[in-house]
C-alpha positions, 0 to 999 in steps of 0.5 A: 332467445326466441323459441319455436315449438311444433306439436303433434298433428291431428292424426296422433294415435294412442300410446298403445300403438307405440309399443315396440314390434317385439313387445306385447302391447299390454304387458310389454313381454317379448313375443315368441316367433310363432306370434310374430309369424301369425302376422306374417312378419318374420324376426329377420324382417323386424330386425331389419326394420329396427336397423333402419330405425323403425321400431314400432307399429306407428313407425311403420305407418309413418314410413313410406313404401319407397323408404321401406323399399330402400332397406336392404333385404326388403322387397316391394312384396314384403313391404306390402305385407308389413304394411298390411299387418301394421294396418291389422294391428292398428289402423292409421286413419281418421279419429275423433277430436275426443280421441286426440284429446285423450292422447294429449293427456299423456303430454308432460311438461319439464320445467326449465328452471325459470318460473317466468320461462315456464309460464312463457312456454305454457308450463315448460318444455312439452313432450310429443313436440320439438322445442327449438331455441335459436338466438345469438351467441351466449343467450343461454341455449346450451345452458338451458340444454344442460339444465334440461338434462338435470331437470328431466331427472327430477320427480314430477312434482318438482317440475321433472319427468322422472326420466333420463336424457339423451344428448347429441353434441355437434359442437363439443359443448357438453361439459360434465362439470356443468352438469355437476354444478347444476345437480348440486343446485338441485340437491342431487348426487352429481355422479348419479345425475351423469349416469342418467345422461347418455351423450354422443359426439356427432362429427357430420350430418350423416353421423348425426342422422345415424345417431338419431336412428340409433337412439330411437332403437335404443328407446324401443329395445332397452326401454330405459334400463338406467341407474336410479337417480338418488337424492342424497349427496352422500351414502349413495347406494351403489347397487340401486337401479330403477327402470326409467323412461327416456323422456328427453332428447337434446340436439345441440346444435341441429344445423351446425354440421349441415352448414359445414357439409353443405356450403354455398348456394348451390347445395342449399336446396339439398341441405334444407332437404336433408334438415327436413328429413331429420326434423321430421324424424325427430318429430316422429320420435317425440310422437312415438315414444312421448319424449320432449325434443329440444334443439338449438340453432344459431342466429347472428345479429346484423352488424350493419345496423339495418338499412342505413348500414350504420352501427348501433352507437350504443352497442356495448363492448363485448356485444349485446349479450355482455351488456345485459350481464346475467339477464336473458330475454326469451320470446315466442315466435311460433307455437300452436298453443302458446301466444307470442310473449316474452320472459326474463331469466338468468344464468346462475351456477345452479342453471337456468333460474329467475332473476334474483329469485329462488324457486321452491315447488309447492308442497305435496303430502306423502299420501298422494298416489303415484309418487314414490318414496324416493321421489318424495324424499328428494322433494322434502330435502328441497323444501327443507333446504330452501327454508333453512337458507332463509333462516340462515340468511343475514337479512331475512327480509331481502331473502323472503322478497327474493323468494316468489314461490314461498306463498304458494309453498305455505298455502299447499303446506298448511292445507296438507297439514291441516287436512291430513294431521296423521301425515304430519311433517315434523321437520317442515312444521318446525322450520316454518314455525321458526321462519314465522318466529324470526320474520315477525321479530324482524318486523320492527328492524325491517319495515320492508317485511310488513308487505311480505305475502306470508302475513296475509289474513288467510295464511295467519289464520292457518298458522294460528290453527296449526301452532296455537295449541302447541306453543301458545306463548311464542305464537301470542308473541308473534301475533303481537309483533305482527299486529304492532308493525303490520297495521294492514292485518287488523284493517283486513280482518275488519274488512272480512268481518262482514263476510264472516258474519254473513256466513254464520247468519246464513244458516237458517234451517231448523236442522243442519246437514253434515256438510253444513256442520263441517263448514261451521266447524272448519271456520270456527276451529280456525277463528277459535285458534286465532282469537286465542293467539291474538287479543287485538284481532279478537277484540275486533270481532268482539266489538262487532254486535252483528258478529255476536248476535249471529254467533248466538243465533246460530248456537241457540237456533239451528244447532240447538234444534239439530242436537235436540233431534239427535237426542234419541238418535243412533247416528253416533258420527253426527252426534259427535260432529254436533258436540264438536261444533258446539264446543268450538263455538263455546271456545271461541266465545270463551276467547272473545271474553278473554280478549275483552275482559280477563286480558284487560286485568292481566289474566288468560284461560288455559287453553287445555282447561277452560276452568283455569284462569292464569296470571298473564300480565301483572302490570294490566289494570282494567277500568270500570268501563271494561266491567260495564261492558262485560256486565251489559253483554252477559246480562243481555245474553241472559235476558235474550236466552229466555229460560223458563224451565230446566235445560240439558248442557250441550243439547237444549241449553243456550250459549250462555248457560253452556259457557258457564257449565264448560268454562265456570265463567262465574268462578273466574269472574269471582276470582278477578273480583277478589284479587283486584277489587277485594271482592267489593265490585257490585256489578261483578258480584251480581254477575257471579250471582247471575251465573250461579242461578244459571248453573242451577237451571242446568239439570246435568251440572253435577254429572257433567262436572263429575265426569270432567273431574273423572277425566282429569284424574285419569289423565293426571294418574296416567302420567309418568311419576317423578323419581323419588328416593323411595319410588323409582320412576315407572314408564307409563304410557300416555292416555290415548283417545280411545282409552279416555272415550271408553272411560266416558262410556263406562261412567254413563253405565255405572251411573245406572248400575253402580254395583257393576265393575268397570272391567265388566262394563268395559267387556259389555261395551266392547261386545256391543260395539260401544253402544251404551243404549244397547248395552244398558237394555241388555243389562236391564233385561238380563239378557247377556250372551253367555261369555258375558253372563259368566263373567264376574260382575264386580270385575275392575278395569285393567289399567293402561300401565303394566306395572305401578308402584303400590301407592299409585295402584289406589289412585289409578283404580279410584280415578277409573271408578265412577261413583253414583250419586247414592254411593256410600263413599260419595255421601260419607262424611267424617272428621277424616275427609280431605286429610293426607290419607283420604285416598277417596278424594283422589290424593296420593299417600306420601309414604316417606312422611308416614311413621309409626309412634313418636318420630325418632330424632336421634340423640340430643347432639343430633337434634341440636345440629338440626338447624331447622329443629332449633329454629322451630323450637326457638319460635315456639318458645318465643310464642309461648313467652309472648302469651304468658300474663302475670294476672289473667285479665278479664276483658269481658266488658273492655269492647263495650261501647267501642266501634268495631272494624279495621284500624288504620294504623297509618293514620295513628300518630302521637297525641291523635285520635284512632281512625277506625273504619267501622265495619258495615253490614249491608243487606240486599236492598231488594229484600229490604224494599221487596214490597215496593219493588213487587208492587211496582213490577205488577203495576207497571213493568216498563219501569224496569226496562233497560232503555234510556227513556225508562231510566229518565222516567219519573216513576224510575226516579221515584223508585230510585229514591224509595229504595236507594238502589241504582238502575243496574240494581233495579233492572237486575232485580227485575231480571232475576225476579222474573226467573225466580221459581218462587215468583208466584208465591211472592206475588200472592204474598202481596196480592191482598194487602199492600202493608199500608193502612188506608188513612182517614181524610181529616175534614170537619163536619159541616155545621147543623142549621138551627130549627126555628120551630124548636123549643129553647133549651131548659134551664137547670131548675126546670130540668130538675123539676122535670126529672122529679116529676117524671121519675117513673120514666127513668131506670131508677124509679122502682129501686126503693120499692123493691128494696122494701119488698126484699127486706119484708120478706127475708128479714124481721122488721126493725125494732 
């Protein structure tokens, strides 16, 4: 079916000149006679022009003086005055091409119902032009006209013009029943669709010309007062009406009556002249009123088959058209702005459509300006109905393949829902989610679905972002089926890994701008949801060392410096943006660790509470390689962080510390070690100790954990309580974001002023616009306004719930109470801590379990009827009997010399010895061999490097042999020793003495040489004689003399 369209000439003017002669150009109000007479044109002359079909100023310019003089009652003088007045109102002369371009912006396009045909026509049938369809019989010219009558009534976002149609029928082919079936195909009320179409039956060429003039006058005078096009098929409001502009005029067929009225070659010239006048008139109408004109024309095939006068032997029975079935081909023969091409389309019960394809318009949010509520409802019913048809299809794979407009719809829908969450479309969100669930579940049975465009990486990324936190279990199941049955998904993500890594590595400035922060947050939010939804995809990213490095470099570099610069800044929006970006990156890293480690052992982190590790798969059982990989990754991050002093969480702390503070990574690793390895895996235990050391390096750990616990308690206390026999359920509102945010701000001030009540602090914050710094300064200076100074400073905060039971009031007050570190309630310690009545620990008292004195159990018969009481008493009695001994046994020395530990009862048999595994009490080898390790550290620190060369060195081998420690233990001791705050004291301890006494070398003394001149040694006799002779030289030579002297002085002489 060829098509020809003639467009507006270059002297087309603005639409303001197309206003009726009896209307104002600005507000469309009817002028009175005095205003009309001011231009020298009477009302009678205007009515005469309208009778002739000239209804606008532009129409006066288009008419020649000769044609105006032919109007009855208009003389040549009046015609000159009319032309002069029209020139004063609007000059029809040369204009710039820019003005032509502005005038062409008013052109609208109406869809034909076939996407391929719309592409062929440059978007559809255009206004301010004539589109002619000519071809053989049964090519679909009239069917396109009927479809055009319905499509023009649709909203603009669905390919319509929100108007009505005028149909001039010259062959009696208009069928209301056909309009009804097409309207039902577009989910439009058939009766109201018919009300928006005006139809005229033309019986000759002159009548046809009169109808064209009449519809032009109707365009100008009535300006389209028609009934409102309603979208519901049922419950139609009968009185609904709306001003709709006529946007389409259809003539079917334009030349049929001319062939009848002008027959033979003698009248051919007159027929062509009359036909040219009518086409010129239609073109003027399209330009004057900015309407789309569609005309049809017949063309018969040459039965002779060409110059040889031989018929086509392959011609099917019934002609060329029936040989193609429902398929039709359209070609462009002549157009000023559309190249020659062709397209295929089909004639269906719902009008013109693509071959075996269903069309659905792109999604447009409700917030878009220029779209009325009724228009959006029409489109929404079409979107919902199309998705429902897909869900109800027997073969969803075939249905999706016949739905080429589904990917553009999904793109626009995901973009709208993610960019404007406040305008969430709940119904379509549910339908799109069910569509992905069913499509992913059908992948194994229908492999053709693997090539569907709905499973591309970008759409899966949007799907995960939109639905992961809403229903994580179903989303994970969908992604598991997609990655198992669509291998191309993982390959495409691997290809995009380099681009994403370059994106994170591209931020090299010290301080990030708001635009850069928004870019990082947008991509990180999507990747975070994707990693949480799909473990295989997360493992692809985690296995890339470059990706992890770029992520850590961004967090510990520009993002950290930006947070430090904003520490004392009042730019709250940017502070909040930096904090959100950091938390999103931490969540990404946490999900990567989940995929590489925790998921291998059957665990998964709770998305709403990162500290909670949930059981996911009981059959998963990781291996030592998984532990070794995690150990290397975390120790490498610890080593690269370079922490030497205390840091603040989410400000100047590195990524590894913030992960530990926010997600309690060490506690989760400890849980895996306890449940999977009975707490005996050395690498996991060392990681736990390393994480505890990192947590101690953060100065805000305790306050941060306390604040998180307060928010958890606040959320739990504001949830609706369950119904019990004593306490009825109370409808409690859900906590909103502003209430939780205010609780956080209150806790910051109460940490400094514990004597102030939460209600008084809230009033101060509201007065100063939520500025914590300003409120704190005013409280310190005691410079409060009169309304705050007169308030009770111990005023408690009003809870969100209007009324609560008595036992929940205490829990609500305590959840809102922020206790400082020096509070008596926080530091108290007694035997009643954490018992059933300890409300200060956040517990709720169970009133149904409270009773005064001994509980009354009733009579003996009632007690015996209570089976639970009988069973408990029986068990208690048997336990007492088992503990009774006839004689008390003294077992003080029974276990002397016996090995301790657990007994393997399974290995004990009759006549065999007890197999006992002795309990080993091991000490840290780093403490036992501290001296050797410290001296090795001081002498040659490269011994502890984490490299293959260092591990193979003889010094490392000698150290391993001396300490009996593994390479990992030695390297871990070096890392922890370098960060030990007592490092210098330990070095000083071993600086003077290394604990070892230097030994003397065993070497015999050299033999003395004999002196030839020396005297020979004396004999014993000679030696004795020498001593007698030389007694005076000895020490005893005067002993006898002195003894005699003493006796002579003090004692009488002997008798």
